N, C-alpha and C positions, 0 to 999 in steps of 0.2 A: 264203588262210586264215592268220590270225595266232594264235600261242600266246604270249601276252605280247608281247615285242618281236621274237619270231622269226617270220619269214615262211616258210610252206611253199609250194614251187613248185606242188605238186599236192595235192589233198585225199586223199592216200593215205598209210598208215602201215604199216610192217612191225612186227608184234607181237613183243614180247620172248618168245623161246622158249629155255628152258633147254637147254644143250648144243647149240644150233643156231645162234643169231644171233651168232656171233663175227665178228671183223673181215672175214675172207675172204668169208663168206656175205653180210654186209651190203653189201660192195662190189659183189657180183654183182647184188644187188637194187637198189642205188642206180643202177647203170648201166642199169637198165630203167625209170628215171624215178620211182622211189618218192619221195614227198614228204618223208618222214622215216623213218629207221631207228632201231630200238631195240636196246640191248644185251641180253645175257642177264640174267636175274635175278641180282643181286649181293647177297651177304650184308653188311649193315651191320656186324655183329659182326666178320666176318672182315676187312673193310676197315679198321676201326679198330685191329685187331691187326696190321696191316701184312702180312697173308698175301701172299706173293709171287705165288701163283697167282691170288688175287683181284685184286691190283693190276694184273696183266697183262690182266685183263678190261676195264680202262679204256683199253687201247690203241685209238688211232683215227688217222685221217688226214683232211686237209682235204677230200678228195674225198667223204667221206660226210656232210658237214655238211648239215643239222643233225642231230646225234646226240642221242638221248634215252638217258640212263643210268638203268636201273631198279634201285632199292634195295628190299630187304625187311628187316623187323625189327619188333620190338614195343616197344622201349624208346625213348621220345621223346628222351632225351639222346644215346643212341648213334646214333639216326637223324639227329639234328641234326649230330653230329660227322661222321658219314659223308658227309652231304650237303655239309658245308663242305669236306671233303677233295676230293670230286668237283668242286665248283665251283672250288677252287684248282688242280686239275689242268689246267684250261683246255680239256678235251676235250669236255665236255658242254654242248650248247646248252640242254638241258632236263633236269631231274631228275624222274623219275617214281617214285611210291611204289606198291608192290604191295599192293593190297587184294583180290586175286583168286586167288592161288595156293591150291589146295585139296589139295595133297600133304600127307599126314599128318604127315610130319616137320617141315614148316613150320608147319602149323596148331597142332600141339601146343606150339610155342614162343610162341603168341599172335600170330604174324605172318600175312601173307597174308589170306585171307578170314576168319580168326578176328577180325580187327579190325572186321569189319562187324557183329558182335554186341556190340561194346563201343564205342558211339558216343562216349562221353566220353574214352576212351583214344585213340580215333581223332582226336578233336579236339585233344587235347594233343599228339599226335605231329605232326599237320599244323602246329599253331601253332609247335612247336619248330623244325621244318624251315624253315617260312616265315620265321621270325625269323633263322635261321642263314645264309640265302643270298638273294642278289638274283636269282639265276638263276630263270627261269620254272619253276614246279613244277606237275606234273600227277599224277593218280592213275588207276589202272586197277582197276575194281571188277567184281564179279559181281552177280547178282540178289540175293544174300544167302543166307540159310539156309532160306528158304521161297520158293515160286514167285511170291508176290504182287508182289515187287519193292519192297515198302515200305522194307526196309532199304537198298536201293540208293538210293532217293529221299532217305532221311534222310542217308546219307553224302555224297551229291552236294550237298545243301544245306549240310551242315557244311563240306565242302570249299570251296564258294563263299564262305561266311562267313569262312573262315580264309585266304582269299586265293590259292587255287590258280588256275591260269590256264586249265586245260582238264581234261576227264576222258574216259577211254575206258570204255565199258560193254560187258561180255560177259554178255548176259542168260541165263546158265545158273546154276543154284543151286550151292552148295558141294558138295552130294552128287552132282550130275550129272556133274561133271568135264567131259568132252567128249562125253558121251552125250546122247541125246535131241535135241530141237530147241531152238535159241535163240529166246527169246520177244522178238522185235523190238519188241513193244508197250511193253516197259519202257524201251527206248531213247527211244521217242517221248514217254513220260511225263516222263522226265528232261529231255529237250530243252525241253519246255514249262515245266518248273519252274525252270530255271536260266538265267542270262544269259551264261555262259561257253561256249566251244566244246565240243561233245559229239562224240566219235568213236565210231562204231558198230563192233562187233566180233561175230563169230559167224556161222557158216554162209555165209561168202562163199567160194564154191568156184570161181566164174567171174565174168567181168566183169559179166554181166547181173545177178548177185546184188547187186553193189555198187550198181548203179543202182536196183534195186528197194528196197534198204534205204534209200537216200537219199530216195527218193520217199515211202516209207511212214513214215519216222521223222523226216524233215527234219534228220537229223544233218549236222554240218558236214564230216565226213570219215569215211572207212572205214579199218578196221584189218584187215589180212590176216595170218594166221598160218600154220597147217599147209598151206594150199593153195599157199603160195609155195615150199614146200620142193622140190617137183618142177616147179613152174611159176612161176619168177620173172618171166616175161613177163606175168603177170596184171596187173601194175601198168601197163605200157604199154597193155594191152588195155582196162583201166578208163579210162585217160585218153582213148583214142580214142573209146570209147563216150560219155564225157561231152561230147566235142566233136562228137558226132553223126557220127563217122566209123566205117566198118566195121573190125572187128578184122582185123589182119594175121595170116595163118596162119604158124605157126612151122615153117620148113623143117627137114628133118633136118640139113642142113649148118649152119644157124644154131644149132640145138640143140647140135651137136657142138662148134662153135667156142666156145660159152659153157662147155661142160663142160671143154674144154682150158684156158680162161682160169681157171676155178675151180680146177682141179688146180694150175696154176702159182701161183695166189694162196695156196692152202693150203700148198703145199710151201715157198714163200718165207717164210711166216709161222711155220709149225710145224717146218720141217726135214723132210727126206725120210722118215726112219724114222717119226716121230710122225705126220706128215702122211699117209703111205700107210695107216697103221692107221686113221685117221679116214675116209679116202676109201673104204675097203672097204665101209662102210655108206652113206656120203653120196652117192657117185656113182650109186648105184642109184636115188635119187630122180628123177634127170633122165632115166632110161632107160625110164620107164613109158610103155607104148604104142608104143615104138619097135621096129623090126624087130630081131629077135635080142636083145631086151631081157633075157629070162630067161637066155640064154647069157652075156650080158655080166655080169649080176649074179652069176652063179656064178663067172665068171672073176676078177672083182675081189676075191673073198674071199681070193685068194692074192697080192694086190698087194704089191709090194716096192719099186718105183722109180717115179719120175716118168715116165721114158721108157716104161716098161711101161704105165702108165695111159693115156698119150696114144696109144700104139700100139693098145691095146684099143678106145679110143674111135673111132679112125679106121678100124680094120680089121674090128671085129665089128659095130658098129652101122650 
């Protein structure tokens, strides 16, 4: 699959997840064969103000190529400036524009899914970004503000007209958030309506769901978000199913090895004190369904050192 000039090795994408898809987590997912990983949602306003915390969110390594950096904002000029800065940083293979965030503090600024009810402003924003960068540009959208999907179809067509290279569709409405069921029929409608690659997102909880979505919608790739938090192996499982191979069961030892690698990556990137605070909640994702998982999750609430984390993984699980 191609997104502009960028070739994806597999038709799978890690969704941008605020507070989750930082560099250490993206590396874990990339090592499971994910075709493209996405950054956390990054504020264009904060980026152009040179916020140190925001600039750190652009950190990347060659191992995670191709990386998609997702920006959110409402002002076309600010978004164009931010996109140009991302392109100049050299880390992003792709720049993604968020049209799907339904969090109130984002929507009230006119960003995220708010753009889907202002098609002319959406067009101006995309035109400004497209003019500012040669880097491939994508968008991630929802169904819109009503369940018909008509707004999604309109934004998809506007995006194509303004030169975007692909789009991801999460077919839930702005008010649904992550509740209810994703309406995959909207993905299928958009796929028929545009000539650029369409990435399907929503309710992919296991490899079989990815195959079903691709069969039902004819989408070019699938995007996995929350399901990858505790199961980064889902990407390898999807690839195996697409090749007609059986899924490989994930042994407890394999799971623990990955957890140790994740601990080491987080500590190396964040430092021991900050990293351990993050790991108190994050390590629990990987222990779901494991022997003594509840005991482990209780124990890591008091995590203080890298050595303690690794010992708990090896001795409790």
